[in-house]
C-alpha positions, 0 to 999 in steps of 0.5 A: 499499500503506498503511503503518500504524505501530503503535508500543505503548509500555509504561513497564515491567511491574508484577509482583505481590508473589506473583510469582517471578523465575523466572516474570517476564513478558514480552510482545511488545507491551511496546515502546518505539522509540528512534532508530528501533530497538524495545526492551523496557524491563525493570525489574529485580526482586529476585534477577534477574542479567543472566544470567537477563534475557538468557535471558528475552529470548533476548539475550546479556549483552553485548548488554544491556551494549552497550545500557546505558551504566550497566550493567557487570557488576552491576544493582540492583533497580528499575533499568530496562534497554533489551533490543533486540527480536528481530525473528524469535522463531521462527528455522527451519532444516533440522532445527529451530526456536526456539519462545519460551514464551508466557502459558498454554504448557506442554511438553505443549501444545508437543508437541501444537502441533508434533506432536512427543514430550514425551521429544524436547523434553526431550532437546534442552531438558533444563532444561525438566524442572524448569520453563519460564517465559514468555520461555524459548526452546525448541528444536523438533525433528522438524517435521511441520507448520510452519504449525500453531499454538496459534491453530488448531484442529489436528485428527487422527484422534482428537482436535480441539485446543482453545484455552481461553478466558478463564474457560472451564471444563471443563464448558463445554467438555465441553457444548460438544463433548458429551464427557464430562469424564473423557474430556477429562481422560484426553486431557490428563493434566495436568488431573488435577493442575491447573486449566485455564490460559487460552490453552493447548491441550487435546485433545478426543476426537472422537465418531463421526461428530462432528468439531466442537462442537455448535451450535444447529443440532445441537441444537434444544433448547439454545442457548448464552448467554455471561454479561454483567457483573453479570447475574444468573439471574433477568435471563437467564430474563427475557431468554430467557422461561424459568424458573430452575429450567430453567436450572439443570436444564440447567447442574447446576454452577450453585449457589445461582444463582451465575454469573460474568461470561464464563461459558457456560451452556445455554438451554432453547429453547422455539421456533426463534427464537435471540437471535443477539446472545447465541449463542456462536460457536465458532471453527468457525462462521462468524459471520453477516453482520448487515445493517442493518435497512430497514423495507420496510413503509409506515406512515402517519405523518399519519393520526393527529389529537390531539383533546384525548385524555389520555395516560397516562404511567407514571414508574418510579424508584427513589426509595427512599421506604422508606428516606427515611421511616425517615430522617424525610423529612416534605417532599414528593418535589417540594420536597426537603431534600437533608440529610434525603434518602436519598443515592441518591434525589437524582438520581431526584428531580432527574430527577422535577422535570424531568419535572414542568416538561415536563408543565407546558409541555405543559399550556400547549400544551393537552396533557392528561397523567395521570402515574402515578409508581412507586417501584421502590426498586431491588427486583425484588420491588416492580417485579413488584408494580408491573406487577400494577396494573390501571392499568399495562395502559392506559399510552400510555408507560412511562419507566424503570425505570433498573436492568437487572434491573428493566428487563428485567421491565417491558420484557417486560410492555411488550411483551406489552401493546404499550406504548412503553418508554423506558430513560432512563439505562442504557447496556445494550441488552439489553432491546431484544432481541426488543422492537420497543416498546423505546427506549434514550436513551443511545447504546450504547458501540459506537456511540461507538467507531465515531463516534470513529473515523470522526471521528478518520479525518477529521483530516489529522494522522497523529500518534495517541498513546493513553495509558492505565492498564492497568486492565481496563475501560479496556483492553478498551475500548481494544481495541475502539477499535483494532479499529474505528480500524484498520478505518476507516483501511483504507477510506481513502487515508490513509498512514504513520499513526503510532499510539502506545500508552503505559501511563503509570505513575508519573511517566515523563513524558519518554516521553510528550513523546518520542512528541509531534510538533513539526511536526504536530497531536498527537491524544491519546486517553485511554480512562479514567474514573479521576479521579485518573489523568486529572487527572494526565495532563491536568496533565502535557499541559497543560505540553506544550501550550506547546510542542506542538499538542495536540488531546485527546479524553475521556470525558463524564464528565470535565466532572464532575471538579472536580479538573481545571482548566477552562483545561487543557481549553481549553489542550489543545483538548479534544473530548468526544463526548457525547449532552447539552450545555446551551447557557445562552445558549439562550433555552429553557434560560434560561426552563427554569433560571428556571422551575426556580428559581422552582418548586423554589428550587434549581438544575436539574442535568443530569438535571433537563435530561435529564428534561425532554428525554426526556418532552417529546420522547416525549409530543410524539411521541405527540401528533403520531403517536399510539402508533405514533410509532415509525414516524415518528421519522425525520422528527420533530424538535423544540427541546430543552434538551440532548439529541439524539435519533436512533433506529434499530433492527437488525432488525424484532423488536429495539427502537430505539437512540439513535445521536445525539451531539454533538462539544463542543470546548473551544477556546483562546479559552476558549469551549465550543461544538458543533463537530459533530453526529453522525450527519450529515444527508444534506446535512451529508456 
């Protein structure tokens, strides 16, 4: 039996200025282990007393005093208290049980969860008539079904109970169940007075012969789409090949093209092809198992012979020439003067310079290329104008655009004209859906998480420490990482993992050190890209590295943080997953740097290296296999400067994702080396 010790450690709860003492939050994950026992760490807020805190955590004031030697009868604002964790928050006996209130729960929802009357709850909990707070203990009587919980979709003859998801609206729920909003409000009278709350359970009136929410199978005219971060109606319309007015007609609540992340909207369906990647799966629908795509069709890869054909390559980047012209830019895009160039143009000019050098090298190898350069200006109207140009239909390869909304437009054009298209910088992969001619160079985040989990699981060490800053983007990443990490552990014979999370705030360094092992290697993961947070933590860990064996795992962006001392990376034996690594000892890298300096009188950047690799790789693939090179890339390998490629596709209709990564290690000898390359080749396994 595998034993996985999951210790979730937070320093304290941060309450906003608008928070009230009555509604102070207690989170079941807010724990620290001291001498083998679990405690909450509570920071005393204004107007809080020992009595109110004892009620919040459902312990006696005597217990709090006994566990805090510096506390007698009074406490001070800002003081930290150790609160013993109650092991069984719900205690049953023959007549009743105790329920501790969680976020989003009300007396009304409790009455539905436990199938008891509100008046009975008030009778045994008279204080609840005034208010209830997170952490309050409610006595529940007249138990009908002990197994019922807010996570279940409880059913009876007239209603279905629905748990409200993040940012879910009444309109979205009404469409999901095909029930009018007024009927939902009638079944839940409290919704006349307030808005929906995330996590609460509401009653949905059942329709005759309709015991579950409608799905795409029930209604072939629509499918549901969950809005992604920064996604626009225009991007969604391109994704599903429908007009914006059709989407707005199906969703009357969309005014002024306004949509928000996480919102669920209906998409009119033209045919039976449903984009499974974007279908909303409800609690009553089983998610289909997605099997790896295996191409069973034989594609000849040696039939093409290059005979001095001229390849037409389109490069679409936002050079912002319209803005540069207004700044008085007189020099060419190639020989740039930084002080005269619009700041957002800089990296794309560096990218362009790298492509020019790759074409120069291809020319030396007798490969003929016509390069068509287009300035997208990061403007969808400009991009639409570009794809109207007749010469674009004869392209063999399109590189760019770089931004998602513009990429969707060009990707659709490329698919219609069977032109291979490469996304050079974006991590978003939605443009790959239903486009077998599309390539994404930057490995998606879930690939990085998958490889990280597998690699970490190969360590003999059992002490894993995760330090985070509590910000939503990082905690979301952490949640995905934990899911994959524990799934990987469950497949192995490893036992007794010690996995600790620390919500690091201010200067509570002692809690970090308290969780470091002096007898084994400490694997530390920091899922953050915050320059200030990362530099602060690394400086503290560097001090600990003198007494503890630490290996730090970080993000690729860290190497660009100039406020981190390089020796700190080495002292912490830092390892970073990245798709690009420049080894300046390699001969081809030395030659590139020399040519770049000679041609442009400046130093190449990472974007210049990356651009060289992308164009050199794909144009060589055209030379080797022709326009159908996508079928032959598994056996295609050429020396590049910094980037690693390994393209895979999910299914017959999708495009190709690059799933190749390096593991770069900063060792204690002050050297930086590639210690592993993923995915491993068969002989490496």
